[in-house]
N, C-alpha and C positions, 0 to 999 in steps of 0.2 A: 158632405164638407170636414175638413183641421177648424173643433173646435179644442182651445186649449189645448192640442196635441193627441186630441184623438177623434174618429173621425166617425163622425155624424153624421147618416144619412136624415136630411131635413124634413124630404117627403117624405115620411116613415115618423113619421111623434110617435107619442102614446094617442092614445082615444081622445074623442076630445070627449068635457065634460059636457059640453054644453052643443045641441042639433047645430051645424049648422054648415051653410052655403056650399057648393064646393065653388062658386064662384071666391069667396072671403078663403075658401081653403088657397086655394091660386093665388089668392093677394099677400096673403101670408109670408108666403112662401115668397114669392116675389122682396117681402120687404125686411124681412130674419137676415136674408143674408150680407146685405150691406150692412144693416146693425151692424154681425157679427163682427163681419169686412174691417170696421172702426174701431176692433179692438178696447173695446168699451170694460178696459179692465180692472174697474174698480167695481163694474156690474159683478164679476163672477158669478159670485152665487146666483143668479139667474139665468146666469147665458150660462153656465159649465156644462151641462151633461142634454140628453135626451128625458128625462123627466125633466127640468126645472124648464125646458125651452115650451114643453108643455104643457107649462100647468101656465107659461106668460101669456102662449095660445089662447086658453084661458080667459084671464082675464084680459088680455088685449079685446078677445070677440064681445065684454058683455063692457068695455069698457066701448068700444064702435058703432057695437049696435045698442036700442035700447035694452039694457039688462030684462027690465018687466019684458015685455018680449019675449025672453027668451027662452024654452025648455034646456030643463037641462036630461040626458039620455041617461035613462038609469039603470041600463046594464053595465054604462060604460065605469059609472060613479060608483058603483058596486067593487069591480075593478083597483080601483087607485080614492083609499077612503081617505088614504094622508092627502092626498090630492086638495083630494075635494074639501076638507074641510080648512085647510089653509084659503079654497079658492072663497068658501064664504063666509071667511074672517074676512079676510081682504073686501067681497064683495057690496059687504052688511053696514059697513063703515061710513059715519056722515062724509068722512074727509073724498070717500071715491064717489056717493055721489054728485060733490063738488064736483072735483074730474071730467068725473062718464058728461056732465053738462059743456064743459067744452070744448071736449074731444070726440061729443056723438059726429058719428061718419065722417071724421076724420083719423085719415086710419095711421097716417105718423103717430100724432101727435101721442094716439091711441098706443100705439108701440110704445114708444116711450117712458109714458106714462104708468105703463102696464111694468113695467121691467123695472125702475128704478121703484115701485111699490116693494114685487117681490123683493130685491134684493135686501129694502127695510127689514124687512117681515121676517125672512130667512135668516140674515144674523141676531134681529134679536131675537129666534127657537135655537138658533147656534151658541150662543150667550147661555140661556136658558137653560138648554140641555144639557151643556157637552161631558156633568159630570152624573149623568141616568145613563148609563151603557148600554142598557135595553130601548130608552125612545130612542139619544142618539144615533143609536147603529138603523135603528127604520131612515130616521132624516136623512144623516148624509145619505144615502142613498139617492137622497137630489141631487146632491151636485160634488164634482170629483175632490175628496182631500190630497188626495194625494198618486203619484203613480200606481203603485204597491193596490190601493185600493180602489185599481175601476178595475170595472165584470164586464160583463158582458150581462146586457139589461133584457138582454131573450130568454129566462129562463125562467123556470112553472113553481109559483113560489112555495111553499113547502108548508102545513099546518101551523109551523114553531112560526115561517115568517109571517102569514098569517095575525098569529097572535098579537103578536108583537105587533103590528103597526094597529088592532083592534088596541091595545093600550097604548099606542100615541095617541091616538084620534083620542082619546081620553087624556093622556096625560096635556095634550095640548090646550082644549079647552078648558079643562083646570086653569091652566099657567097661564091661561086672556083671562080667564073668570077669574082670578086674584087676582088681576092684577091689569084689570081690564084700564085704568085709570093710563097707568102705564102704554099698554099697547095702545091707545085712542091718540095720546103724545107723540108717539112712536107716527102714526101716520101721517100727525098734523105736520110731526118734522116730515116728514116726505112730502106730502104738501107744497109746504113753507119752499121745501128746494126745486118742486119743478116753478114756483112763479119765482121763482128765482132765479129759475134758467130761463124763462122766458122773457123777463125785466136785459139779461145777459145778453141773450138772441137780437130784443129789436132796439138795444144802442150798438150793435154791432149791423147789422138791417135787420131791418122790420119784416122785410120777407122771407131772410132764413130761416133755414130749421132749425129746430136746436141742437135735433143729434150732430153734427161739429161741437159743441158745445161740451157735450157731456165725455166727452177725451181730455180735455182740462179740467174739470173737477174733483179731483181724489183729494185731497188734501179739502177741500169743505169740505164733503161725503164726511171722509171721517171727521170730522170738529161737528158736523149735522149729531152724529152718531155717536162719540164719543161721549161727550160732556153731559147728555142726558141718559143715556141706553144700558152702558158696560159699567162692569167693576171687576173685572182682570183687564183691561187695557186689550185688546188684543187687535191684532189684524186687521180692519175691514174686510176686507177681498175673503178672506178663509185662507 
């Protein structure tokens, strides 16, 4: 499937962090295709590459199923340290637990929640580390920055790349710890946005999915983010 001009095999994403059933694998495939086809340009960071979509799937599964009953595949987790730390930061947050209660066993809501949460987190990290070349270089592999920087994602990591990932994980942990209130507020605002989308969808049609609503909220997304989390006022979608 073409995603932002890149051919991505959605049936061949990165290995999942969580142990996932074949049934849930197929369910995610059925959900992600129409989601991307809706052209959610305001969520480009979350839906731009094989890596970011793989992380969306991890978060989606944790929302859809009971996170406490799921097991991390330790072998896979060791392969994707940055994905693992971002997954942990999102799923351990208080507002994630609130959303999980609303979306459990609802595959569509779980996907929307996962996309929005990851979009906010990636944007925050992108802004935080834009001046730290070592960390930013590792992080930007999660999303496409420009056509010139698109690369084949099937490659063997060098020792230098593994070191860069380890440095990035440490830097992310430190940044979140040092800015704990801001990061919590970020997740709170993403939670508020989801509540807003529910209200908007219910006003239009109580039975309709909130997915179509996402196509028309570029400005609310920018406003939510710009007012509280940016100092250099970048484009929300990067």
